[in-house]
C-alpha positions as CSV (number, residue, x, y, z in Angstrom):
1,X,-8.6,-25.4,-41.9
2,X,-6.3,-25.1,-38.8
3,X,-8.2,-23.2,-36.1
4,X,-6.0,-21.0,-34.0
5,X,-6.8,-18.8,-31.0
6,X,-4.6,-15.9,-32.1
7,X,-3.2,-16.0,-28.6
8,X,-5.6,-13.5,-27.2
9,X,-4.8,-13.5,-23.5
10,X,-6.7,-11.2,-21.1
11,X,-4.8,-9.0,-18.6
12,X,-6.3,-11.1,-15.8
13,X,-5.1,-14.4,-17.3
14,X,-1.5,-13.0,-17.6
15,X,-1.5,-11.7,-14.1
16,X,-2.7,-15.1,-12.7
17,X,-0.3,-17.1,-14.9
18,X,2.9,-15.1,-14.1
19,X,1.9,-14.4,-10.5
20,X,1.2,-18.1,-9.5
21,X,4.4,-19.2,-11.3
22,X,6.4,-16.5,-9.5
23,X,8.0,-15.7,-12.9
24,X,9.8,-19.0,-13.1
25,X,9.8,-22.0,-15.5
26,X,7.4,-24.6,-14.2
27,X,9.7,-27.6,-14.8
28,X,11.2,-28.6,-11.4
29,X,14.7,-29.4,-12.9
30,X,14.8,-25.9,-14.4
31,X,12.8,-23.2,-12.6
32,X,15.0,-20.4,-14.0
33,X,13.7,-16.8,-13.7
34,X,12.0,-15.9,-17.0
35,X,13.3,-12.4,-17.3
36,X,16.8,-10.8,-17.5
37,X,17.3,-7.7,-15.3
38,X,17.9,-4.4,-17.0
39,X,21.4,-2.8,-17.2
40,X,22.6,0.8,-17.7
41,X,22.1,0.3,-21.4
42,X,19.4,-2.2,-21.9
43,X,15.8,-2.8,-20.6
44,X,14.5,-5.9,-18.9
45,X,14.2,-8.8,-21.3
46,X,11.4,-11.4,-21.0
47,X,12.7,-14.9,-21.8
48,X,9.6,-16.8,-20.6
49,X,7.1,-18.4,-23.0
50,X,3.4,-19.0,-22.5
51,X,2.8,-22.5,-23.6
52,X,-0.6,-24.1,-24.4
53,X,-1.4,-27.4,-22.6
54,X,-3.9,-28.3,-25.3
55,X,-2.6,-26.7,-28.5
56,X,-3.4,-23.2,-29.7
57,X,-4.1,-24.7,-33.2
58,X,-5.8,-27.9,-34.3
59,X,-2.5,-29.2,-35.7
60,X,-0.4,-28.4,-32.7
61,X,0.8,-30.7,-29.9
62,X,-1.9,-32.2,-27.7
63,X,-4.6,-30.5,-29.9
64,X,-8.2,-30.7,-28.9
65,X,-10.4,-29.6,-31.8
66,X,-13.5,-29.3,-29.6
67,X,-11.9,-26.6,-27.4
68,X,-13.2,-23.2,-28.1
69,X,-10.9,-20.3,-29.0
70,X,-11.5,-18.5,-25.7
71,X,-10.8,-21.7,-23.7
72,X,-7.5,-22.2,-25.6
73,X,-6.1,-19.0,-24.2
74,X,-7.6,-19.3,-20.7
75,X,-5.4,-19.7,-17.7
76,X,-6.6,-23.2,-17.2
77,X,-4.9,-24.2,-20.5
78,X,-1.6,-22.4,-20.0
79,X,1.7,-23.0,-18.4
80,X,4.8,-20.7,-18.1
81,X,8.0,-22.2,-19.4
82,X,11.5,-21.2,-20.6
83,X,12.2,-21.7,-24.3
84,X,14.1,-24.9,-23.8
85,X,11.5,-26.6,-21.7
86,X,8.7,-25.4,-24.0
87,X,10.4,-27.0,-27.0
88,X,11.0,-30.2,-25.1
89,X,7.4,-30.6,-23.9
90,X,6.0,-29.9,-27.3
91,X,8.6,-32.0,-29.1
92,X,8.0,-35.1,-26.9
93,X,4.3,-35.2,-27.3
94,X,3.8,-38.8,-26.4
95,X,5.7,-38.5,-23.1
96,X,4.1,-35.2,-22.1
97,X,0.3,-35.7,-21.9
98,X,-2.3,-33.0,-21.1
99,X,-2.8,-34.5,-17.6
100,X,0.9,-34.7,-16.9
101,X,1.5,-31.1,-17.9
102,X,-1.4,-29.9,-15.8
103,X,0.1,-31.8,-12.8
104,X,3.4,-30.2,-13.6
105,X,1.9,-26.7,-13.4
106,X,0.0,-27.5,-10.3
107,X,3.0,-28.9,-8.6
108,X,5.1,-25.8,-9.5
109,X,2.4,-23.5,-8.1
110,X,2.3,-25.5,-4.9
111,X,6.1,-25.2,-4.7
112,X,5.8,-21.5,-5.1
113,X,3.2,-21.3,-2.3
114,X,5.3,-23.5,0.0
115,X,8.5,-21.6,-0.7
116,X,7.0,-18.3,0.3
117,X,5.6,-17.2,3.7
118,X,1.9,-17.3,3.9
119,X,0.2,-13.9,4.1
120,X,-0.2,-13.0,7.8
121,X,1.7,-16.1,8.8
122,X,5.3,-15.1,8.2
123,X,6.2,-15.1,11.9
124,X,4.1,-18.2,12.7
125,X,5.9,-21.5,13.1
126,X,4.6,-25.0,12.9
127,X,3.8,-27.1,16.0
128,X,5.4,-30.5,15.3
129,X,4.6,-34.1,16.3
130,X,7.3,-36.7,16.1
131,X,5.4,-40.0,16.1
132,X,8.2,-42.5,16.8
133,X,8.2,-46.2,16.9
134,X,10.7,-48.5,18.8
135,X,13.6,-46.8,17.0
136,X,14.4,-43.1,17.6
137,X,15.1,-40.7,14.7
138,X,17.0,-37.5,14.3
139,X,15.3,-34.2,14.8
140,X,17.5,-32.2,12.5
141,X,16.1,-33.5,9.2
142,X,12.6,-32.7,10.3
143,X,13.6,-29.0,10.8
144,X,15.1,-29.0,7.3
145,X,11.9,-30.4,5.8
146,X,9.9,-27.4,7.0
147,X,12.2,-24.8,5.3
148,X,11.6,-22.0,4.6
149,X,9.2,-22.3,7.5
150,X,10.2,-23.3,11.0
151,X,9.0,-25.3,14.0
152,X,7.3,-23.5,16.8
153,X,8.6,-24.5,20.3
154,X,9.7,-28.0,21.2
155,X,8.2,-30.9,19.2
156,X,5.7,-33.2,20.8
157,X,7.4,-36.6,20.9
158,X,5.0,-39.5,21.0
159,X,6.7,-42.9,21.5
160,X,4.9,-46.1,20.5
161,X,6.4,-49.5,21.2
162,X,3.7,-52.2,21.5
163,X,6.4,-54.7,22.7
164,X,6.8,-52.7,25.9
165,X,3.3,-51.2,26.3
166,X,-0.2,-52.6,25.7
167,X,-2.4,-51.1,23.0
168,X,-5.1,-49.9,25.4
169,X,-2.4,-48.1,27.3
170,X,-0.9,-46.6,24.1
171,X,-4.4,-45.5,23.0
172,X,-5.1,-43.8,26.4
173,X,-1.8,-41.9,26.1
174,X,-2.5,-40.9,22.5
175,X,-5.9,-39.4,23.5
176,X,-4.3,-37.5,26.4
177,X,-1.4,-36.1,24.4
178,X,-3.5,-35.0,21.4
179,X,-6.2,-33.5,23.7
180,X,-3.5,-31.4,25.5
181,X,-2.1,-30.3,22.1
182,X,-5.5,-29.2,20.8
183,X,-6.5,-27.4,24.0
184,X,-3.4,-25.2,23.9
185,X,-4.2,-23.7,20.5
186,X,-7.3,-22.9,18.4
187,X,-7.5,-26.0,16.2
188,X,-8.8,-23.9,13.3
189,X,-5.8,-21.5,13.6
190,X,-2.6,-23.2,14.5
191,X,-0.4,-25.2,12.0
192,X,0.7,-28.7,12.7
193,X,3.5,-30.7,11.0
194,X,3.6,-34.4,11.6
195,X,6.6,-36.7,11.1
196,X,5.4,-40.3,11.6
197,X,7.6,-43.3,11.7
198,X,5.6,-45.6,14.0
199,X,3.2,-48.6,13.9
200,X,0.3,-47.9,11.6
201,X,-2.4,-48.3,14.3
202,X,-0.8,-45.4,16.1
203,X,-0.7,-43.3,12.9
204,X,-4.4,-43.9,12.1
205,X,-5.4,-43.2,15.7
206,X,-3.4,-39.9,15.8
207,X,-5.2,-38.8,12.6
208,X,-8.6,-39.9,14.1
209,X,-8.1,-37.9,17.4
210,X,-6.8,-34.8,15.5
211,X,-9.8,-34.9,13.1
212,X,-9.5,-33.0,9.8
213,X,-10.1,-29.5,11.4
214,X,-6.5,-28.4,12.0
215,X,-4.1,-27.3,9.3
216,X,-1.8,-30.3,9.0
217,X,1.2,-31.1,6.9
218,X,2.3,-34.7,6.7
219,X,5.8,-35.8,5.9
220,X,7.2,-39.1,4.6
221,X,10.7,-40.4,5.6
222,X,12.7,-41.0,2.4
223,X,15.1,-43.7,3.5
224,X,17.5,-43.6,0.6
225,X,18.1,-39.9,1.1
226,X,17.8,-39.9,4.9
227,X,15.4,-37.0,4.5
228,X,11.9,-35.9,5.4
229,X,11.8,-33.3,2.6
230,X,9.3,-33.9,-0.2
231,X,11.2,-34.0,-3.6
232,X,10.7,-31.0,-5.8
233,X,9.1,-32.8,-8.7
234,X,5.8,-33.1,-10.4
235,X,3.2,-35.4,-8.9
236,X,2.9,-38.8,-10.6
237,X,-0.4,-39.8,-12.1
238,X,-2.5,-40.9,-9.2
239,X,-4.8,-43.9,-9.6
240,X,-6.5,-45.4,-6.6
241,X,-9.1,-48.1,-7.2
242,X,-11.9,-49.2,-4.8
243,X,-13.7,-52.6,-5.1
244,X,-16.2,-54.4,-3.0
245,X,-18.7,-51.6,-2.2
246,X,-22.3,-52.5,-2.7
247,X,-24.4,-50.3,-5.0
248,X,-27.5,-50.6,-2.9
249,X,-28.1,-50.4,0.9
250,X,-27.6,-53.6,2.8
251,X,-30.5,-54.3,5.2
252,X,-28.9,-57.0,7.3
253,X,-26.7,-56.5,10.4
254,X,-23.1,-57.6,10.6
255,X,-19.6,-56.3,10.2
256,X,-17.5,-55.1,7.3
257,X,-13.7,-55.0,6.4
258,X,-11.9,-52.2,4.7
259,X,-8.5,-53.0,3.4
260,X,-5.9,-50.6,2.1
261,X,-3.2,-52.3,-0.1
262,X,-0.6,-49.6,-0.7
263,X,2.8,-50.9,0.4
264,X,2.0,-54.6,0.2
265,X,-1.0,-56.7,-0.7
266,X,-3.2,-58.0,2.2
267,X,-4.1,-61.6,1.5
268,X,-7.5,-63.1,2.0
269,X,-5.9,-65.7,4.1
270,X,-4.5,-63.1,6.5
271,X,-7.9,-61.4,6.8
272,X,-9.9,-64.5,7.5
273,X,-7.3,-65.7,10.0
274,X,-8.8,-63.1,12.3
275,X,-12.3,-62.6,10.9
276,X,-14.0,-66.0,11.0
277,X,-17.6,-64.9,10.6
278,X,-19.1,-63.9,7.2
279,X,-18.9,-60.2,6.5
280,X,-21.5,-57.8,5.0
281,X,-18.7,-56.5,2.7
282,X,-15.0,-56.7,2.1
283,X,-13.8,-53.4,0.5
284,X,-10.4,-53.2,-1.0
285,X,-8.4,-50.0,-1.9
286,X,-5.5,-50.6,-4.2
287,X,-3.0,-48.8,-6.4
288,X,-1.4,-50.0,-9.7
289,X,2.1,-50.3,-8.3
290,X,1.8,-51.7,-4.8
291,X,5.1,-51.3,-3.0
292,X,7.0,-49.4,-0.3
293,X,8.0,-46.7,-2.8
294,X,4.4,-45.8,-3.8
295,X,4.3,-42.5,-1.8
296,X,6.4,-39.9,-3.6
297,X,4.4,-36.7,-3.5
298,X,2.1,-34.8,-1.1
299,X,-0.7,-34.9,-3.7
300,X,-0.9,-38.7,-3.3
301,X,-1.8,-38.1,0.3
302,X,-4.5,-35.6,-0.7
303,X,-6.0,-38.1,-3.1
304,X,-5.8,-40.9,-0.6
305,X,-7.7,-38.7,1.9
306,X,-10.4,-37.9,-0.6
307,X,-10.8,-41.6,-1.5
308,X,-10.9,-42.7,2.1
309,X,-13.4,-40.1,3.1
310,X,-15.7,-41.2,0.2
311,X,-15.4,-44.8,1.2
312,X,-16.2,-44.1,4.9
313,X,-19.3,-42.0,3.9
314,X,-20.5,-44.7,1.5
315,X,-20.0,-47.4,4.2
316,X,-22.1,-45.4,6.7
317,X,-24.9,-45.1,4.2
318,X,-24.7,-48.5,2.5
319,X,-24.2,-50.6,5.7
320,X,-26.3,-48.7,8.3
321,X,-26.6,-51.9,10.5
322,X,-22.9,-52.7,10.5
323,X,-22.0,-53.0,14.2
324,X,-18.2,-52.8,13.6
325,X,-15.7,-51.9,10.9
326,X,-12.4,-53.8,10.6
327,X,-9.7,-51.6,9.1
328,X,-6.6,-53.3,7.7
329,X,-3.9,-50.8,6.5
330,X,-0.7,-51.8,4.7
331,X,0.8,-48.5,3.6
332,X,3.1,-45.6,4.5
333,X,2.9,-44.0,7.9
334,X,1.7,-40.5,6.8
335,X,-1.1,-42.2,4.8
336,X,-2.3,-43.8,8.0
337,X,-2.6,-40.4,9.6
338,X,-4.3,-39.0,6.5
339,X,-7.1,-41.7,6.4
340,X,-7.5,-41.5,10.2
341,X,-8.4,-37.8,9.8
342,X,-11.2,-38.7,7.5
343,X,-13.1,-41.0,10.0
344,X,-16.1,-39.2,11.3
345,X,-16.4,-40.2,15.0
346,X,-20.1,-39.2,15.2
347,X,-21.2,-41.3,12.2
348,X,-19.1,-44.4,12.3
349,X,-19.5,-47.5,14.4
350,X,-16.5,-48.8,16.4
351,X,-13.5,-49.4,14.1
352,X,-11.1,-52.2,14.9
353,X,-7.5,-51.5,13.8
354,X,-4.9,-54.2,13.2
355,X,-1.1,-54.5,13.5
356,X,0.8,-56.8,11.2
357,X,3.7,-59.0,12.1
358,X,5.1,-61.6,9.6
359,X,6.4,-64.2,12.1
360,X,3.2,-64.9,14.0
361,X,-0.2,-66.5,13.6
362,X,-2.5,-64.8,12.9
363,X,-0.3,-62.2,11.1
364,X,-2.8,-59.4,11.9
365,X,-3.5,-58.8,15.6
366,X,-6.2,-56.5,16.9
367,X,-4.7,-53.3,18.3
368,X,-6.8,-50.1,18.9
369,X,-10.6,-49.8,18.7
370,X,-11.6,-46.3,17.5
371,X,-14.9,-44.9,18.7
372,X,-15.6,-47.6,21.3
373,X,-17.5,-45.6,23.9
374,X,-17.1,-42.6,21.7
375,X,-14.0,-41.5,23.6
């Protein structure tokens, strides 16, 4: 027999669903208002449809026979759509999985939150950091990326050019500039937008010195569109794999390497050109589609941060006698800031960062050491 929920939605569920969706279709290419205003002769007409992510009945699209009746009509299993998008998502069952539809709803609700002023923050702008490499970039697209919010005051421009300045000098300047920024505002209260297009060592270091206490928004430069704005689309399925971590605690002293393969693969040859001695561990973080186009959505940065934090915590507990960590990062600039924020300066040993250049030997050169002397 086909079990069906009867669509018994509670008033609370309806309020949450319609409120978080702002009364609009959750599909980013659509997002029409799901009601038609009243006229002199006719009332308001609701044209939105409440769709089940896992089907209301056992024979419906994406059915889960183990799901209880109450759970089928719970907010966690619902999404607000227009009639056309509802029919398309249900009709193309293979293309629209449960996980993809949940990500679609979450992305839409994030879009609603980002498109509306925060409660109590409607007059508060964003402090901005322009983290710039050897080539300058235009300020105007960064302002557009913050809309409907706005920058607060002049941006902090941090220029990084290792061909003209030594890494120790760059590191000293980064510490001073970030320290001044954090001293001018309460780090728990102010909002910071970062637009990074600089060597990855500087990006990781900026994240490290900021810590994960301030409210930070990171932006990626989309070269094809000449834009810093995140596309209004659902987050892709995010798979980040970690290999090389020991299950048990290592009792010997030594050093470890942590390698992030996001934009390109870091070869064993390149690693061992600079690390001649045997390592306690060589930990690799990879994604299924390694390439410069990997980063497409803010949620990928959130997931990357969570993975990085978990790795750093496990490294601290699994390799307590490690005297140094070597961090190789091949990925987008905002990802560097994100993982730098996850490094706990009070728990980790000194961390050696590296900068890559194809036409030199070794290809990875030491740049900044984080935590040396616990600066």
